[in-house]
Each structure stands twice: as C-alpha cells, then as structure tokens.
C-alpha positions in Angstrom: 11.9 7.5 -5.8 8.8 9.6 -5.2 8.7 12.9 -7.1 8.3 16.0 -5.1 4.8 17.3 -4.3 5.4 20.2 -6.7 5.5 17.7 -9.6 2.3 16.0 -8.6 -0.2 17.7 -10.9 1.9 17.0 -14.1 2.6 13.4 -13.1 -0.9 12.7 -12.0 -2.5 14.1 -15.2 -0.1 12.2 -17.5 -0.4 8.9 -15.7 -4.2 9.0 -15.2 -4.6 9.5 -18.9 -3.6 5.9 -19.5 -6.3 3.5 -18.4 -6.5 -0.1 -19.4 -8.0 -3.3 -18.2 -5.9 -6.3 -17.3 -6.4 -9.7 -15.9 -4.9 -10.7 -12.6 -1.6 -12.6 -13.1 -1.6 -16.3 -13.1 -0.7 -17.5 -9.6 2.4 -19.7 -9.2 3.9 -21.2 -6.1 5.9 -18.9 -3.9 9.4 -20.0 -3.2 9.7 -21.9 0.1 11.0 -19.7 2.8 14.3 -20.7 4.4 15.1 -20.1 8.0 15.8 -16.4 8.6 19.5 -15.5 8.3 20.0 -12.2 6.5 17.7 -9.6 5.0 19.2 -8.8 1.5 17.6 -6.5 -1.0 17.0 -7.6 -4.5 18.9 -5.9 -7.4 16.0 -3.5 -8.0 13.5 -2.7 -5.2 10.5 -0.4 -5.2 10.0 2.0 -2.2 6.7 2.1 -0.4 5.6 5.6 0.9 2.8 6.7 3.2 -0.6 6.4 1.6 -1.7 9.7 3.2 -0.5 13.0 1.7 1.1 15.4 4.1 1.8 14.5 7.7 0.6 11.2 9.2 1.4 9.0 12.1 2.8 5.4 12.1 1.0 3.0 14.5 -0.3 6.0 16.5 -1.3 4.2 19.7 1.4 1.5 19.6 -1.0 -1.4 20.0 0.2 -3.7 17.2 3.3 -2.9 15.2 3.9 -4.5 11.7 5.7 -7.4 13.3 2.4 -8.6 14.7 -0.4 -6.5 13.1 -3.3 -8.4 11.8 -3.3 -9.2 8.0 -6.7 -9.4 6.4 -6.2 -9.7 2.7 -4.5 -12.2 0.3 -3.0 -11.8 -3.1 -1.9 -14.6 -5.5 -3.3 -17.1 -3.0 -1.0 -15.9 -0.1 -1.8 -13.8 3.0 -0.1 -10.4 2.6 3.4 -10.0 4.0 3.0 -7.2 6.5 0.5 -4.6 7.6 0.3 -1.4 9.6 -2.2 1.4 10.5 -1.3 4.9 9.4 -3.3 7.7 11.1 -4.6 11.0 10.1 -7.9 12.7 10.9 -10.8 12.4 8.5 -10.5 14.4 5.3 -6.8 13.9 4.5 -5.9 12.9 1.0 -5.1 9.3 0.3 -2.6 8.7 -2.5 -0.9 5.9 -4.4 2.0 4.7 -2.3 4.6 3.1 -4.7 7.6 5.1 -5.9 7.9 6.1 -9.6 11.2 4.2 -10.2 13.1 1.2 -8.9 16.3 1.5 -6.9 18.1 0.9 -10.1 16.4 3.8 -11.8 14.0 2.0 -14.0 10.4 3.3 -14.4 7.5 1.4 -12.9 3.8 1.1 -13.7 1.2 1.0 -11.0 -2.3 -0.2 -11.8 -5.5 -0.6 -9.7 -6.5 -4.2 -9.1 -9.2 -5.1 -6.6 -11.7 -2.3 -5.7 -14.2 -3.5 -3.1 -15.8 -2.6 0.1 -13.2 -3.1 2.8 -15.3 -5.0 5.3 -16.9 -8.4 4.9 -20.4 -7.0 5.3 -20.0 -5.3 1.9 -21.3 -2.1 3.4 -19.1 1.0 2.9 -20.5 2.5 6.1 -18.7 -0.2 8.0 -15.2 0.6 6.8 -15.0 2.3 3.4 -13.1 1.1 0.4 -10.3 -1.4 -0.1 -8.2 -0.3 -3.1 -5.6 -2.8 -4.4 -2.5 -1.5 -6.3 -0.1 -3.6 -8.3 3.5 -2.4 -9.3 5.4 -3.6 -12.3 9.1 -3.1 -13.1 9.0 -1.8 -16.7 12.6 -2.7 -17.4 11.7 -6.4 -17.0 7.9 -6.4 -17.4 7.7 -8.2 -14.1 5.0 -7.6 -11.5 6.9 -7.3 -8.2 4.3 -6.5 -5.6 0.9 -5.3 -4.5 -0.6 -3.2 -1.7 -4.1 -3.1 -0.2 -5.2 0.3 1.0 -8.3 0.0 3.3 -10.7 2.4 5.0 -10.7 4.8 2.1 -13.6 7.3 1.9 -14.8 9.4 -1.1 -13.1 7.2 -3.8 -13.2 9.0 -7.2 -14.9 7.1 -10.0 -11.7 7.1 -12.0 -10.1 4.7 -9.4 -11.4 1.5 -11.0 -9.8 -1.9 -11.9 -7.2 -1.4 -14.6 -6.6 2.3 -14.1 -3.0 3.4 -14.2 -2.0 5.6 -11.2 1.0 7.7 -10.3 2.8 8.4 -7.0 0.4 11.3 -6.2 -2.8 10.0 -7.7 -5.7 10.7 -5.3 -7.4 7.5 -4.2 -9.9 9.2 -1.9 -9.6 10.5 1.7 -9.4 9.3 5.2 -12.8 8.9 6.8 -14.7 8.0 9.9 -17.0 5.0 9.7 -19.5 3.5 12.1 -18.2 1.4 15.0 -18.2 -2.3 14.2 -16.2 -5.5 14.5 -14.4 -4.3 11.3 -13.8 -0.7 12.4 -13.3 -0.1 16.1 -12.7 3.6 16.2 -14.3 6.0 18.7 -13.0 9.4 17.6 -11.4 11.3 14.8 -7.9 10.8 16.2 -8.4 7.1 15.6 -9.2 7.5 11.9 -6.6 5.6 9.9 -5.6 3.8 6.7 -5.0 0.0 7.1 -2.2 -0.8 4.7 -1.0 -4.3 3.6 1.9 -5.1 1.3 3.1 -8.2 -0.5 5.8 -9.3 -2.8 5.1 -11.4 -5.9 7.9 -13.9 -4.7 9.8 -14.1 -1.5 8.7 -11.4 1.1 8.6 -7.7 1.2 9.6 -5.7 4.3 8.7 -2.7 6.4 11.1 -0.1 7.9 10.9 -0.3 11.6 10.2 2.9 13.6 8.7 3.8 17.0 4.9 4.0 17.6 3.5 7.4 16.9 6.4 8.4 14.6 5.6 11.2 12.2 5.6 10.5 8.5 6.0 12.8 5.6 5.5 12.5 1.8 9.1 11.4 1.3 9.3 8.9 4.2 10.1 5.4 2.9 8.0 3.0 5.1 8.8 -0.3 3.3 10.0 -1.9 0.1 8.8 -4.5 -2.4 10.9 -6.8 -4.6 13.1 -7.6 -1.6 14.4 -11.0 -0.7 13.2 -11.3 2.9 12.9 -14.8 4.2 9.7 -14.5 6.3 6.7 -12.3 6.5 6.3 -9.4 8.9 10.0 -8.8 8.8 11.8 -5.4 9.0 14.1 -4.4 6.1 
C-alpha cells in the first residue's frame, strides 16, 4: 500500500527522522530456478510504485520492454531481476518506490544502500546518481528486495547510505545529462529514470502494460517477495 499524496509530508518527516548505518546483508546462494510453470505470489509481497511523483510514462518509446530491457546492476552477487525506463521531463520529483506495507498488512522499512554515480565513468554529468533502496518486512525482520534508481539529479544530502526513507521521500529529480554511451538522450522528452528491481530470493516481477502507458502515484508497476521462477517475468 502506498499512502495518498496528502499524507506525504507527515510520513516523510517521521520516516526521515530515523537514520542509521547498516552493513549489506551477507550474501547467500539464490535458490535454483525451476523451469517456468506458474507465477505464484508469496504470502506477503511488497508493491513497487513509479519512482516519479505525479504523471509519468512507462517505456515511452517502446524500444525495450522489461522482458528484454538491459540490466546494469547487481545485488547480493546476482544481476537484478528486471528493469524498465520510466519517463518524465527534467525537474520532476523522484521518490522512494516501495509501498509502506506488505500485502498482509505488515509495515516495512526501506533504507538507502548504494549511492554512487550511475555511469561507469564516475562523472555525474554523464548520467546522474544511482540510488539503491532495500526493503525489509518488519513482521519477520527479513530483507525481501532491493531497487536501483538511476539517472537521478539534484540528490539531497540526506539521501545517504543507511538513511530510512518513506514512500514519498524525495530522492532528487529527473534530469538531462550529456549524451554518452551511458546516456543516449537527445531531448527533454527522452529524460527518464532507469529502474531495476531484485528479490532477495527467487525472482521479483513487473506488471506488464503497453509502451507509453501513463502511470500515476498509485499505479503498481511490480512486486518484490514474489516466487517467480525466472528473471524478466511479468507478475
């Protein structure tokens, strides 16, 4: 569940007040993936929402849907499960994308993990920030997934490793960066957030939709803590 935008200031202030440092979880072997049969959900999943506040567009130009979109980052020693580009012109607010509760109603905690320049050059002018988020089911204390949010501009200083963030916490804004092998955008309509998502075990999933589909604050675009059998699979 993602609280309404009206509740954002209260939630953001309360959640941002709690900041702590934590070490990355010890990696363990991911379960071997069986041949795809069904796509069941786990007992308690966490919804993934658009990382851009207000209206945005899913895979605007239809070039590479999540079923084949390039994945750049890894977590726990594994390439992320799926990825997609979500579009909005420069200056739109980028927010934390995990819901505030599991599907069973339990609260979750989301913390910032890696915060690095997004492109291999290490130069923010080439592609802005990569901000990693990790979500934990508080009812079990289990970390269930992560997301990498890339091409973020104007990151606040408070968004640092270990910071606790809420569903409406501002991570920065969409930006326009110089054209490079890492960021091949020629105009403002091409400005986007490159999003990648991964489960701690098994595989997470995205919710399939047509290229250029409009997204709102309450649009669920994927889930973590699912039991999908392969990466890049729809829910």
